[in-house]
C-alpha positions in Angstrom: -64.0 -9.6 4.7 -60.8 -9.4 2.7 -57.5 -10.7 4.2 -54.3 -9.1 3.2 -51.3 -11.4 2.5 -49.5 -9.5 -0.3 -48.3 -6.0 0.3 -46.9 -3.8 -2.5 -44.7 -0.8 -1.5 -44.6 1.6 -4.4 -41.4 3.7 -4.3 -40.1 6.4 -6.5 -36.5 5.2 -6.1 -34.6 2.0 -5.6 -34.3 1.2 -1.9 -31.8 -1.6 -1.6 -29.0 -1.5 -0.7 -30.0 1.3 1.7 -27.8 4.4 1.1 -29.7 7.1 2.9 -32.0 7.6 5.9 -35.1 7.6 3.7 -34.0 4.2 2.2 -33.6 2.9 5.7 -37.1 3.9 6.9 -38.9 2.4 3.9 -36.6 -0.6 3.7 -37.0 -1.4 7.4 -40.8 -1.1 7.1 -40.7 -3.6 4.2 -38.5 -6.0 6.1 -40.7 -5.7 9.2 -43.8 -6.6 7.2 -42.0 -9.6 5.6 -40.9 -10.8 9.0 -44.5 -10.5 10.3 -45.5 -13.1 7.6 -46.5 -11.0 4.6 -45.3 -11.5 1.1 -43.9 -8.0 0.3 -42.8 -6.5 -3.0 -41.1 -3.1 -3.4 -41.7 -1.7 -6.8 -39.3 1.1 -7.6 -40.1 3.5 -10.5 -36.4 4.1 -11.4 -33.0 2.7 -10.6 -29.6 4.0 -9.9 -27.0 5.0 -12.5 -25.2 1.7 -12.4 -28.5 -0.2 -13.0 -28.9 1.0 -16.6 -27.1 -0.2 -19.7 -27.9 -3.9 -19.5 -30.9 -3.7 -21.8 -33.2 -5.1 -19.1 -36.5 -3.4 -18.4 -36.9 -4.8 -14.9 -34.3 -5.6 -12.3 -35.4 -8.1 -9.6 -33.5 -8.7 -6.3 -34.4 -10.9 -3.4 -33.8 -9.1 -0.1 -34.7 -11.7 2.4 -37.5 -14.4 2.8 -40.8 -12.8 2.0 -39.3 -9.6 0.4 -38.3 -8.8 -3.1 -37.6 -5.5 -4.9 -38.4 -4.9 -8.5 -36.8 -1.8 -10.1 -38.2 -0.5 -13.4 -35.4 0.4 -15.8 -37.5 1.7 -18.7 -35.6 4.7 -20.1 -38.3 7.4 -19.9 -38.6 7.2 -16.1 -34.9 6.9 -15.7 -34.4 10.0 -17.8 -37.1 11.9 -15.8 -35.2 11.0 -12.6 -31.8 12.0 -14.0 -33.1 15.4 -15.3 -34.8 16.2 -12.0 -31.6 15.5 -10.1 -29.4 17.5 -12.4 -31.8 20.5 -12.1 -31.9 20.1 -8.3 -35.7 19.5 -8.4 -37.7 17.5 -5.8 -39.4 14.3 -7.0 -42.6 16.0 -8.2 -42.3 14.3 -11.6 -43.5 11.0 -10.0 -46.9 12.3 -9.1 -48.4 13.2 -12.5 -47.1 10.1 -14.1 -48.7 7.8 -11.5 -51.9 9.9 -11.2 -52.4 9.7 -14.9 -52.3 5.9 -14.9 -49.5 5.9 -17.6 -47.5 3.2 -15.8 -45.3 0.2 -16.9 -47.0 -3.1 -17.6 -44.8 -4.7 -14.8 -46.3 -2.2 -12.3 -49.8 -3.1 -13.5 -49.0 -6.8 -12.8 -47.9 -5.9 -9.3 -51.0 -3.8 -8.6 -53.2 -6.7 -9.7 -51.1 -9.0 -7.5 -51.3 -6.9 -4.3 -53.9 -7.0 -1.6 -52.7 -3.6 -0.2 -50.5 -0.8 -1.6 -48.2 1.4 0.5 -47.2 4.6 -1.2 -43.7 5.7 -0.1 -43.9 9.5 0.4 -46.6 11.9 -0.9 -44.8 12.1 -4.3 -46.5 8.7 -5.0 -50.3 8.9 -5.3 -52.8 6.1 -5.8 -52.9 4.9 -9.4 -56.3 4.9 -11.1 -57.6 1.5 -12.2 -59.4 -1.5 -10.8 -56.8 -1.7 -8.0 -58.1 1.6 -6.6 -60.7 -0.4 -4.7 -57.8 -1.9 -2.6 -56.5 -0.2 0.5 -53.9 2.5 -0.3 -51.7 3.7 2.6 -49.3 6.7 2.7 -45.9 6.1 4.4 -44.8 9.5 5.5 -41.1 10.3 6.3 -41.6 13.9 7.4 -43.5 16.9 6.2 -42.0 17.4 2.7 -43.4 20.9 2.4 -41.6 22.0 5.5 -38.3 20.7 4.2 -38.8 22.7 1.0 -39.7 25.8 3.0 -36.2 25.6 4.4 -34.6 25.5 1.0 -33.8 28.1 -1.6 -36.1 30.6 -3.3 -37.4 28.2 -5.9 -38.1 25.5 -3.3 -39.8 27.9 -0.9 -42.0 29.8 -3.3 -42.7 27.3 -6.1 -42.5 23.7 -4.8 -43.3 24.0 -1.1 -46.9 25.2 -1.9 -47.5 22.2 -4.1 -46.3 19.8 -1.4 -48.3 21.6 1.2 -51.5 21.0 -0.9 -50.6 17.4 -1.5 -50.0 16.7 2.2 -52.9 18.8 3.4 -55.3 16.8 1.2 -53.6 13.4 1.8 -56.6 11.9 3.7 -58.8 12.4 0.6 -56.5 10.1 -1.5 -55.3 7.5 0.9 -57.2 5.0 3.0 -54.7 5.3 5.9 -51.5 7.2 6.8 -48.4 6.0 8.6 -46.8 9.1 10.1 -43.2 9.3 11.2 -43.2 11.8 14.1 -45.6 13.9 16.1 -45.0 16.8 13.7 -46.5 15.1 10.7 -49.0 13.0 12.8 -50.5 16.2 14.2 -50.5 17.9 10.8 -52.3 15.0 9.1 -54.8 14.8 12.0 -55.6 18.5 11.8 -56.5 18.1 8.1 -58.2 14.7 8.4 -61.8 15.7 7.6 -62.5 12.2 6.2 -61.6 10.6 9.6 -59.1 8.3 7.9 -56.9 6.2 10.3 -53.5 7.7 11.0 -50.9 5.6 12.9 -47.6 6.8 14.3 -44.8 4.6 13.0 -41.6 6.3 14.2 -38.2 5.6 12.7 -36.7 2.3 13.7 -33.9 0.1 12.4 -33.0 -3.6 11.9 -31.2 -3.7 15.2 -29.3 -7.0 14.7 -27.2 -5.4 12.0 -25.6 -3.0 14.4 -24.5 -5.3 17.3 -20.9 -4.6 18.4 -18.3 -7.1 17.4 -14.8 -6.9 19.0 -13.0 -8.5 16.1 -14.7 -6.3 13.5 -13.9 -3.3 15.6 -10.2 -4.1 15.8 -10.0 -4.7 12.0 -11.9 -1.6 11.1 -9.8 0.7 13.4 -6.7 -0.8 12.0 -7.9 -0.2 8.4 -8.7 3.4 9.2 -5.5 4.0 11.1 -6.9 4.8 14.5 -4.7 4.3 17.5 -5.9 2.5 20.6 -6.1 5.7 22.6 -8.1 7.6 20.0 -11.7 8.4 20.9 -13.5 8.1 17.6 -16.8 10.0 17.1 -18.9 9.0 14.1 -21.3 11.3 12.1 -23.3 9.5 9.5 -25.5 10.9 6.7 -26.4 11.4 3.1 -26.0 14.6 1.1 -29.1 16.1 2.6 -28.9 19.8 3.1 -29.2 19.8 7.0 -26.5 17.2 7.2 -24.2 19.1 4.9 -24.7 22.3 6.9 -24.1 20.5 10.2 -20.9 19.0 8.7 -19.6 22.4 7.6 -20.1 23.7 11.2 -18.3 20.6 12.6 -15.4 21.1 10.1 -15.1 24.7 11.2 -15.2 23.6 14.9 -12.4 21.1 14.2 -10.3 23.7 12.6 -10.7 26.2 15.5 -10.0 23.6 18.2 -7.4 21.4 16.6 -4.9 21.6 19.5 -7.6 20.9 22.2 -8.9 17.9 20.1 -5.4 16.5 19.8 -4.9 16.8 23.6 -8.2 15.0 24.1 -7.3 12.3 21.5 -10.6 13.0 19.7 -11.0 12.2 16.0 -14.1 12.3 13.9 -15.3 9.7 11.4 -17.6 11.1 8.7 -19.7 8.4 6.9 -21.6 8.6 3.7 -22.2 10.9 0.7 -22.4 14.2 2.6 -18.7 14.7 2.1 -16.1 13.4 -0.4 -13.4 11.0 0.8 -10.7 12.9 2.7 -8.3 12.5 5.6 -6.8 15.0 8.0 -5.2 14.8 11.5 -8.6 15.1 13.3 -11.1 14.0 10.7 -11.6 11.1 8.3 -14.4 11.1 5.7 -15.2 7.9 3.9 -17.2 9.5 1.1 -19.9 7.4 -0.5 -19.6 3.7 0.5 -21.9 0.8 -0.4 -22.7 0.4 3.3 -21.8 2.4 6.4 -22.6 -0.5 8.8 -19.0 -1.8 9.1 -17.7 1.6 10.0 -19.9 1.9 13.1 -17.7 -0.8 14.7 -14.7 1.6 14.8 -16.5 4.3 16.8 -16.5 5.1 20.5 -19.2 7.8 20.3 -21.6 9.2 17.9 -22.7 12.8 17.2 -25.7 14.4 15.6 -25.1 18.2 15.1 -28.1 18.7 12.8 -30.2 21.7 13.7 -33.0 21.8 11.1 -35.2 19.5 9.1 -38.5 17.6 9.5 -39.5 14.3 11.0 -36.9 12.4 13.0 -33.3 11.3 12.2 -32.8 7.6 11.5 -29.1 8.0 12.4 -30.1 8.4 16.1 -31.6 4.9 16.0 -28.5 3.6 14.2 -26.3 5.1 16.9 -28.5 3.5 19.6 -28.4 0.0 18.1 -24.6 0.3 17.8 -24.5 1.0 21.5 -22.7 4.3 21.0 -23.0 7.1 23.5 -24.6 10.0 21.7 -23.7 13.7 21.6 -26.5 15.6 20.0 -28.2 19.0 19.7 -31.7 19.1 21.2 -33.1 19.2 17.7 -31.1 16.1 16.7 -32.9 13.8 19.0 -36.4 14.9 17.9 -38.7 11.9 17.3 -37.0 9.8 20.0 -37.6 9.4 23.7 -34.0 10.1 24.7 -33.6 12.2 27.8 -30.7 14.7 28.1 -27.8 13.5 30.3 -29.5 10.3 31.1 -29.7 8.9 27.5 -27.6 11.4 25.5 -25.1 14.2 26.0 -26.6 17.5 24.8 -24.4 20.2 23.4 -24.3 23.4 21.5 -21.3 24.7 19.6 -20.2 26.8 22.6 -20.1 23.8 24.9 -19.0 21.1 22.6 -15.2 21.3 23.3 -15.9 21.1 27.1 -18.0 18.0 26.4 -15.2 16.4 24.3 -12.5 17.2 26.7 -14.4 15.5 29.5 -15.1 12.2 27.6 -11.9 10.5 28.6 -11.5 12.2 32.0 -15.0 11.5 33.3 -15.3 7.8 32.5 -13.2 5.0 31.1 -14.0 3.4 27.7 -15.5 0.4 29.5 -17.8 2.6 31.4 -18.9 4.5 28.3 -19.6 1.1 26.5 -21.7 0.1 29.5 -23.5 3.5 29.2 -24.3 2.9 25.5 -25.5 -0.6 26.3 -27.8 0.6 29.0 -29.3 3.3 26.8 -30.0 0.7 24.1 -31.7 -1.7 26.6 -34.0 1.1 27.8 -35.0 2.1 24.2 -34.7 -1.1 22.2 -38.4 -1.8 22.2 -39.1 1.6 20.6 -36.2 1.4 18.1 -36.7 -2.0 16.4 -38.9 -1.5 13.4 -40.4 -5.0 13.4 -41.8 -4.4 16.8 -43.0 -0.9 15.9 -44.7 -2.1 12.8 -46.3 -5.1 14.5 -48.1 -2.8 17.0 -49.1 -0.1 14.5 -50.2 -2.4 11.7 -52.5 -4.2 14.1 -53.9 -0.8 15.0 -54.5 0.0 11.4 -56.3 -3.3 11.0 -58.8 -2.3 13.7 -59.1 1.2 12.2 -60.1 -0.1 8.7 -63.2 -2.1 9.3 -63.8 -2.6 5.6 -60.6 -4.6 5.4 -59.3 -7.4 7.4 -55.5 -6.8 7.7 -54.6 -10.1 9.3 -51.1 -10.8 10.5 -50.1 -14.2 9.0 -46.9 -14.8 10.9 -47.8 -18.5 11.4 -48.1 -19.0 7.6 -44.8 -20.3 6.0 -43.0 -17.6 3.9 -42.8 -17.8 0.2 -40.9 -15.3 -1.9 -43.2 -12.8 -3.5 -43.4 -13.7 -7.1 -44.7 -12.0 -10.2 -48.1 -13.2 -11.4 
C-alpha cells in the first residue's frame, strides 16, 4: 500500500494572494491539507502581470508551514494566458498543453516529487508520463459548461459543448473527483460509469482571518469616512459576469431609492475588481485591492444579490465568518445550509427597500451583531475548510482501496521543497 505525504495541486493560474472566489476555494483546500499534516505544493502554470520582467523562470513563495506555491514564469505560457484574457476566452488553452505532455522541467520535477496530484478545474487534465500511475483527483468549483451556457453567443455555442464533454467524461481521466455543490456532484455521479469515488467538498474558508476586531473596525470606518450611525452593507466579488450584473442592478436600485436610503442611513461598500474605485453619497467602491479582508471589519451587514451562476458563492462563507447578518437572493445562498429568516434575510428587488428600512428599526446594532454571531456558531462546522477537507479526504481514502491516503497530522511539518 502506498502512503501519500506529498500533494501537488496543479493550477492554471497563480492562487496566492487570493484575489477571487476561485482562488479562495483552491487556496483554502491547499491550506487545509497542509494543516492536516501533508507537504503541499501548488504549481501554477502562469503568473500575474506583475510577476514577469525579472528574468526568473520560476517564482517560489512560502504560504505557511507545509505549503508552498511555485509559479511558472516561462514566457510561452504567460503569453498564452495574456492572449486568452485579451480575447475574452475561457482557459481552454491549458488543456492541450498539459494533455500533450509538453510541460516545463520544473513541473516534471514536481510530478516526480508528488504522491498525489489534484487538478484545479477541468481545464487541467492528467499529464502523460510515469506519474500517471499516481492518483489524480479533480477539484471542481462548479460546472464550467453551465457558466459558459450563460455567456455570449461564442461561449454558448463554441466553448460550452467542449466543457460539457470534458466534464461529462471526467471520471475516465481522474481517479477521484472533489465536487463543490450538489449540482456538480449529481452531474458527475450521473456520468460516473467507471464508479470512481466522488466526494462533496463544499466551499469553506479560513475562518480565523475574518474574526471581528473592534479596533480594526474603528480604524477602517474612519479611513473610509463612515459615520457612527451609518449602516454599512458590503458586497464583495471579482469581475465575474454574475457579480457585475448584480452590481449593475444594485447601482440602479441605489439611484432610484437615494432619499429612502439616506433616511435609513444605509451605505454600500463594494469590494474587489467587479467595479473601479469610486465614491458617491450612498456607495463606495474600493476597486481592486490586494486583500478585501480588512474591509469586512467596516461592515454591519452583507449582501449577495447574485441571481445566476453555478456551484456556490464563496462570499457567503466569508460573510458568515465575519459574523455579518446576510441579505441575499434565494439563489445567492445556494450550496449553503442557511435558512431564510432564521439564518439570512431573503429579498428580491421589489422588497429590498422595505428590508433596508427595517434594519435599524427592528433591532439595535448590538442585537444584529449577536444575530451574526449566532448564525456563525450554527454553521461554523460546515464553513471551515480544514474541517470539511478532513472529513472528505478520509472518505476519499476509504474509496480508493488501491491507495492508502493516510492523514499524517502527527508528523512534524517540513516545507515542501523541490527535489
